[in-house]
VOPAGU-2260 file (C-alpha; in pm, 1 decimal, decimal comma):
REM VOPAGU-2260
SITE   aa  ch    i         X         Y         Z
SITE  MET   A    0     -68,6    2942,2    1059,1
SITE  LEU   A    1    -311,1    2665,6    1150,6
SITE  VAL   A    2    -589,8    2853,6     973,6
SITE  ILE   A    3    -377,3    2887,7     659,1
SITE  THR   A    4    -287,5    2518,4     648,8
SITE  ALA   A    5    -630,2    2391,6     760,3
SITE  GLY   A    6    -737,8    2309,5     405,6
SITE  SER   A    7    -435,9    2091,3     332,0
SITE  LEU   A    8    -455,8    1928,1     674,5
SITE  MET   A    9    -819,3    1838,6     610,3
SITE  HIS   A   10    -719,0    1676,5     280,7
SITE  MET   A   11    -474,8    1458,5     477,2
SITE  VAL   A   12    -742,1    1368,9     732,5
SITE  ILE   A   13    -981,8    1268,9     455,3
SITE  ALA   A   14    -708,7    1060,5     290,9
SITE  PHE   A   15    -632,4     884,0     619,4
SITE  VAL   A   16    -999,3     802,9     679,6
SITE  LEU   A   17   -1033,7     663,5     326,8
SITE  PHE   A   18    -715,3     454,6     345,9
SITE  PHE   A   19    -801,8     325,6     692,4
SITE  GLY   A   20   -1159,3     242,3     596,1
SITE  VAL   A   21   -1049,7      45,4     290,7
SITE  TYR   A   22    -783,3    -151,1     480,0
SITE  VAL   A   23   -1013,5    -260,1     763,3
SITE  THR   A   24   -1311,8    -344,9     540,1
SITE  ALA   A   25   -1194,1    -448,7     193,6
SITE  GLY   A   26    -829,1    -509,9     280,5
SITE  GLY   A   27    -521,9    -444,3      70,5
SITE  ASP   A   28    -226,8    -610,3     -95,9
SITE  HIS   A   29     -14,5    -817,7     140,0
SITE  ALA   A   30     324,1    -961,1      41,4
SITE  THR   A   31     314,2   -1341,3      39,5
SITE  GLY   A   32     682,0   -1413,7     -18,1
SITE  ARG   A   33     581,3   -1637,3    -310,7
SITE  ALA   A   34     596,6   -1576,1    -685,5
SITE  VAL   A   35     281,0   -1734,7    -828,6
SITE  VAL   A   36     227,9   -1731,5   -1204,5
SITE  ARG   A   37     -86,6   -1536,3   -1293,1
SITE  GLY   A   38     -26,0   -1493,5   -1664,5
SITE  MET   A   39     194,1   -1632,2   -1937,7
SITE  LEU   A   40     246,1   -1632,9   -2311,2
SITE  GLU   A   41     155,5   -1952,2   -2492,3
SITE  GLY   A   42     456,3   -2086,7   -2679,1
SITE  SER   A   43     702,4   -1904,8   -2451,7
SITE  PRO   A   44     999,0   -2085,3   -2290,3
SITE  ALA   A   45     801,0   -2117,9   -1965,9
SITE  TRP   A   46     501,3   -2263,2   -2149,1
SITE  ASN   A   47     716,2   -2515,4   -2333,8
SITE  ALA   A   48     872,9   -2617,3   -2000,9
SITE  GLY   A   49     531,3   -2709,8   -1860,2
SITE  ILE   A   50     485,2   -2409,4   -1631,1
SITE  ARG   A   51     121,9   -2303,4   -1607,5
SITE  THR   A   52     -89,5   -2034,1   -1443,7
SITE  GLY   A   53    -116,1   -2095,0   -1068,9
SITE  ASN   A   54     224,9   -2261,3   -1040,7
SITE  GLU   A   55     472,5   -2114,9    -793,6
SITE  ILE   A   56     821,2   -2035,4    -921,8
SITE  VAL   A   57    1067,6   -2145,6    -654,8
SITE  SER   A   58    1404,3   -2071,4    -815,7
SITE  VAL   A   59    1558,8   -1961,6   -1144,0
SITE  GLY   A   60    1912,4   -2064,4   -1231,1
SITE  GLY   A   61    1977,7   -2175,6    -874,6
SITE  VAL   A   62    1860,1   -1844,4    -729,0
SITE  GLU   A   63    1561,9   -1869,9    -494,9
SITE  VAL   A   64    1285,0   -1623,8    -573,5
SITE  GLY   A   65    1003,3   -1497,9    -352,9
SITE  SER   A   66     866,3   -1207,0    -551,5
SITE  TYR   A   67     805,3   -1105,1    -910,2
SITE  ASP   A   68    1093,5    -855,8    -894,3
SITE  SER   A   69    1330,9   -1131,6    -787,5
SITE  VAL   A   70    1210,1   -1346,8   -1078,6
SITE  VAL   A   71    1281,2   -1061,9   -1320,0
SITE  ALA   A   72    1624,1   -1005,4   -1163,4
SITE  ALA   A   73    1713,1   -1375,3   -1182,1
SITE  ILE   A   74    1614,4   -1390,6   -1548,9
SITE  GLY   A   75    1791,0   -1062,3   -1624,1
SITE  ALA   A   76    2116,9   -1207,0   -1491,8
SITE  HIS   A   77    2123,2   -1433,8   -1798,7
SITE  SER   A   78    2135,1   -1375,1   -2172,1
SITE  PRO   A   79    1902,5   -1492,2   -2449,2
SITE  GLY   A   80    1987,6   -1848,0   -2546,2
SITE  ASP   A   81    2112,9   -1945,1   -2199,9
SITE  THR   A   82    1971,7   -2264,2   -2052,3
SITE  VAL   A   83    1872,1   -2233,4   -1687,5
SITE  THR   A   84    1713,0   -2464,2   -1434,6
SITE  VAL   A   85    1370,7   -2346,9   -1322,0
SITE  VAL   A   86    1218,0   -2508,7   -1014,0
SITE  PHE   A   87     842,1   -2464,8    -982,7
SITE  ASP   A   88     561,7   -2606,4    -770,4
SITE  ASP   A   89     250,4   -2716,2    -957,9
SITE  GLY   A   90      49,5   -2780,9    -641,8
SITE  THR   A   91     133,8   -3149,1    -619,4
SITE  ALA   A   92     513,2   -3146,1    -611,3
SITE  GLN   A   93     816,8   -2937,6    -695,2
SITE  ARG   A   94     941,1   -2993,5   -1048,3
SITE  ARG   A   95    1258,8   -2900,9   -1232,4
SITE  ALA   A   96    1278,5   -2792,4   -1591,9
SITE  GLU   A   97    1569,3   -2697,9   -1813,8
SITE  VAL   A   98    1456,6   -2383,2   -1992,3
SITE  THR   A   99    1628,5   -2208,8   -2282,3
SITE  LEU   A  100    1560,2   -1839,2   -2245,4
SITE  ALA   A  101    1436,1   -1647,8   -2548,2
SITE  GLU   A  102    1500,6   -1284,7   -2640,0
SITE  SER   A  103    1249,9   -1021,5   -2538,6
SITE  THR   A  104    1078,2    -859,9   -2836,2
SITE  SER   A  105    1011,9    -539,0   -2644,3
SITE  ARG   A  106    1360,2    -516,9   -2492,5
SITE  PRO   A  107    1615,5    -656,3   -2740,0
SITE  GLY   A  108    1914,6    -818,2   -2577,2
SITE  ARG   A  109    1723,3    -910,2   -2261,8
SITE  ALA   A  110    1640,4   -1268,8   -2166,8
SITE  PHE   A  111    1274,0   -1369,4   -2171,6
SITE  LEU   A  112    1095,5   -1646,5   -1979,6
SITE  GLY   A  113     735,9   -1556,2   -2058,7
SITE  VAL   A  114     557,7   -1537,5   -1723,9
SITE  VAL   A  115     394,1   -1270,5   -1512,0
SITE  ALA   A  116     396,7   -1355,6   -1142,7
SITE  ASP   A  117     197,4   -1219,2    -850,5
SITE  ASP   A  118     358,7   -1190,5    -507,2
SITE  THR   A  119      69,9   -1034,0    -315,9
SITE  GLU   A  120    -274,4   -1129,4    -194,8
SITE  GLU   A  121    -573,2    -940,3     -57,6
SITE  LYS   A  122    -585,5    -928,4     322,2
SITE  ARG   A  123    -797,7    -739,1     572,8
SITE  PHE   A  124    -596,9    -554,2     835,0
SITE  GLY   A  125    -667,7    -481,1    1199,2
SITE  PRO   A  126    -693,3    -122,2    1325,1
SITE  VAL   A  127    -329,1     -98,9    1433,4
SITE  GLU   A  128    -183,4    -234,4    1110,0
SITE  ALA   A  129    -433,3     -35,0     903,6
SITE  THR   A  130    -322,9     281,5    1082,5
SITE  GLY   A  131      42,6     213,0    1005,3
SITE  ARG   A  132     -25,6     134,6     641,2
SITE  SER   A  133    -246,2     443,4     603,7
SITE  ILE   A  134      21,3     672,4     747,0
SITE  GLY   A  135     282,4     504,3     527,9
SITE  ASP   A  136      68,9     550,9     216,5
SITE  ILE   A  137      16,3     917,4     296,9
SITE  GLY   A  138     388,4     971,6     356,2
SITE  GLY   A  139     486,8     793,7      36,1
SITE  THR   A  140     228,8     983,5    -167,2
SITE  MET   A  141     346,0    1313,2     -18,2
SITE  ALA   A  142     703,0    1239,2    -128,6
SITE  ASP   A  143     587,2    1138,3    -476,6
SITE  SER   A  144     370,9    1450,6    -496,5
SITE  VAL   A  145     664,9    1680,1    -423,1
SITE  SER   A  146     874,4    1532,5    -704,3
SITE  GLY   A  147     569,7    1512,1    -930,1
SITE  VAL   A  148     484,6    1881,0    -886,4
SITE  PHE   A  149     820,2    1988,5   -1029,1
SITE  THR   A  150     773,9    1753,0   -1323,9
SITE  VAL   A  151     419,0    1862,8   -1402,5
SITE  LEU   A  152     494,6    2235,0   -1360,7
SITE  ASN   A  153     787,6    2212,4   -1603,3
SITE  PRO   A  154     672,8    2375,4   -1932,1
SITE  LEU   A  155     909,0    2147,4   -2125,3
SITE  ASN   A  156     717,8    1848,4   -1991,8
SITE  SER   A  157     388,8    1991,1   -2123,0
SITE  TRP   A  158     548,6    2057,6   -2461,4
SITE  ARG   A  159     679,8    1703,1   -2482,5
SITE  GLN   A  160     340,6    1562,4   -2386,6
SITE  LEU   A  161     180,7    1761,4   -2669,8
SITE  THR   A  162     437,0    1675,6   -2936,5
SITE  ASP   A  163     552,3    1323,3   -2845,1
SITE  GLU   A  164     293,7    1045,6   -2840,6
SITE  ASP   A  165     547,3     820,0   -2665,8
SITE  ALA   A  166     594,3    1059,5   -2372,3
SITE  PRO   A  167     541,8     886,9   -2034,0
SITE  VAL   A  168     172,2     905,7   -1952,3
SITE  GLU   A  169     247,9     920,7   -1579,2
SITE  ASN   A  170     414,4    1261,2   -1630,6
SITE  ARG   A  171     128,4    1427,1   -1816,4
SITE  PRO   A  172    -104,7    1684,0   -1662,1
SITE  THR   A  173    -464,1    1572,0   -1637,9
SITE  THR   A  174    -803,9    1714,2   -1551,5
SITE  VAL   A  175   -1128,4    1583,7   -1408,1
SITE  VAL   A  176   -1188,1    1422,3   -1748,8
SITE  GLY   A  177    -873,2    1212,9   -1720,0
SITE  MET   A  178    -938,3    1133,8   -1355,4
SITE  SER   A  179   -1285,3    1005,8   -1443,9
SITE  GLN   A  180   -1124,7     777,6   -1702,6
SITE  ILE   A  181    -875,3     650,7   -1447,2
SITE  GLY   A  182   -1150,1     612,2   -1188,1
SITE  GLY   A  183   -1355,2     405,3   -1431,8
SITE  ASP   A  184   -1063,3     171,8   -1501,7
SITE  VAL   A  185    -985,0     139,7   -1131,0
SITE  GLY   A  186   -1350,8      74,3   -1052,6
SITE  GLU   A  187   -1365,8    -207,9   -1306,1
SITE  SER   A  188   -1051,9    -376,5   -1173,0
SITE  ARG   A  189   -1063,4    -297,8    -798,9
SITE  GLY   A  190   -1425,9    -203,5    -734,2
SITE  LEU   A  191   -1537,7      56,9    -481,5
SITE  ALA   A  192   -1230,9       0,6    -262,9
SITE  GLY   A  193   -1002,2      93,6    -551,2
SITE  VAL   A  194   -1200,1     409,5    -626,2
SITE  LEU   A  195   -1184,8     514,9    -259,9
SITE  GLN   A  196    -808,9     458,8    -254,0
SITE  LEU   A  197    -772,8     664,9    -571,8
SITE  LEU   A  198    -973,7     940,8    -404,7
SITE  ALA   A  199    -738,4     922,2    -106,2
SITE  TYR   A  200    -433,2     961,6    -332,0
SITE  VAL   A  201    -596,8    1260,6    -502,0
SITE  ASN   A  202    -662,2    1422,9    -163,3
SITE  VAL   A  203    -297,7    1385,3     -62,9
SITE  PHE   A  204    -178,1    1533,0    -391,9
SITE  VAL   A  205    -419,0    1827,3    -374,1
SITE  GLY   A  206    -316,9    1892,9     -14,4
SITE  MET   A  207      52,7    1893,2    -103,6
SITE  PHE   A  208       2,4    2095,2    -422,0
SITE  ASN   A  209    -185,7    2358,7    -223,0
SITE  MET   A  210     116,3    2395,5       7,2
SITE  PHE   A  211     351,0    2487,3    -278,9
SITE  PRO   A  212     524,9    2801,8    -142,7
SITE  LEU   A  213     398,7    3043,9    -406,2
SITE  LEU   A  214      93,2    3266,5    -418,2
SITE  PRO   A  215    -198,3    3215,8    -465,7
SITE  PHE   A  216    -156,2    2874,9    -297,2
SITE  ASP   A  217    -200,6    2844,4      78,2
SITE  GLY   A  218     166,6    2752,6      89,4
SITE  GLY   A  219     247,8    3098,5     -45,3
SITE  HIS   A  220      47,7    3263,5     231,7
SITE  ALA   A  221     218,2    3037,1     486,5
SITE  ALA   A  222     561,0    3129,8     348,0
SITE  MET   A  223     475,3    3499,5     369,0
SITE  ALA   A  224     348,7    3463,1     726,1
SITE  THR   A  225     668,4    3278,0     820,7
SITE  TYR   A  226     880,7    3550,5     660,0
SITE  GLU   A  227     691,5    3818,9     852,7
SITE  ARG   A  228     741,4    3627,1    1175,8
SITE  LEU   A  229    1117,0    3600,5    1115,7
SITE  ARG   A  230    1149,3    3970,6    1033,2
SITE  SER   A  231     938,2    4088,3    1327,7
SITE  ARG   A  232    1093,9    4211,9    1650,4
SITE  PRO   A  233     935,5    4258,0    1994,2
SITE  GLY   A  234     705,8    4558,4    1966,1
SITE  ARG   A  235     784,5    4599,4    1594,2
SITE  PRO   A  236     576,0    4358,5    1387,4
SITE  TYR   A  237     685,5    4334,9    1025,5
SITE  ARG   A  238     430,8    4333,9     744,2
SITE  ALA   A  239     538,3    4221,9     397,5
SITE  ASP   A  240     410,9    4406,1      91,5
SITE  ALA   A  241     185,2    4147,3     -71,5
SITE  GLY   A  242     148,0    4373,6    -374,3
SITE  LYS   A  243     502,6    4289,3    -480,1
SITE  MET   A  244     394,5    3926,1    -523,2
SITE  ILE   A  245     112,8    4006,5    -766,8
SITE  PRO   A  246     332,6    3942,3   -1076,4
SITE  VAL   A  247     439,0    3607,2    -930,2
SITE  ALA   A  248      81,3    3510,4    -848,1
SITE  THR   A  249     -28,2    3614,1   -1197,9
SITE  ALA   A  250     245,6    3400,6   -1353,7
SITE  VAL   A  251     144,5    3101,7   -1140,0
SITE  VAL   A  252    -221,6    3139,4   -1238,9
SITE  GLY   A  253    -117,5    3164,1   -1604,3
SITE  LEU   A  254      91,4    2848,5   -1572,4
SITE  LEU   A  255    -198,3    2664,7   -1409,2
SITE  LEU   A  256    -425,7    2774,2   -1693,6
SITE  ILE   A  257    -177,1    2639,8   -1948,4
SITE  LEU   A  258    -157,2    2310,8   -1758,1
SITE  PHE   A  259    -536,7    2287,0   -1747,0
SITE  VAL   A  260    -575,3    2347,6   -2120,4
SITE  THR   A  261    -292,5    2103,1   -2197,4
SITE  GLY   A  262    -438,0    1838,0   -1968,4
SITE  LEU   A  263    -789,4    1879,6   -2106,6
SITE  TYR   A  264    -662,8    1855,2   -2464,8
SITE  LEU   A  265    -464,5    1538,9   -2389,1
SITE  ASP   A  266    -754,2    1383,1   -2196,0
SITE  ILE   A  267    -979,8    1429,2   -2498,6
SITE  VAL   A  268    -736,8    1353,9   -2782,8
SITE  ARG   A  269    -529,0    1082,9   -2612,0
SITE  PRO   A  270    -747,7     932,9   -2337,2
SITE  ILE   A  271    -573,5     757,5   -2050,5
SITE  GLY   A  272    -617,2     380,5   -2047,9
């Protein structure tokens, strides 16, 4: 069994080394507990209230905020046209402003303040913390990969991606062409560390995908070996007829070919990014 799963295990080892190396050298995002404005729309309610890039939003409508999600939640608790008190720190002192919320143009009926806040900062981690974060990243990516496999392998998803230009891009199959596009964007924004992290995520996904319990994946061979072990009795080893799985393996290969062609077409016609 160890021989069968060695490939996927090696993918996980590579991912761990990449994650760990990035965290101890370049660092990673660390929650600050502060919502600092990093972008805003000129002429928005926040702009008219005197809030500027670099200011920290302390509270919205009497609700203290310490992350961008909490800012969004505090604003979402109100309706367009409501006047709320926004407390912000401009670096010299805390200031209060009465702000009349506008209506979001992208989400009608939702209140709009007009800021984008950042609640993280880059921080280098020690070996112990880097190990914990690396294991956590691998575990989270494994869980996402399991749910993602069922989405990507769904033929209806491929059909929607081909026929609907508004289909979620995160659900579309992609190839090395699309990954190179993503890698280029990540490299421009995050540098080498971002590319290495992307490579780590890819290794985790490939390792999990390879363990899908169908032939010709390693997971299919592992499932067959497990089945043989369960059916075997002392002195009477059981051997499954692998020939019966040829139609299944053929169907899986055909599905993978369809996904590859679909992904390649989308990567060329509708590039990611």
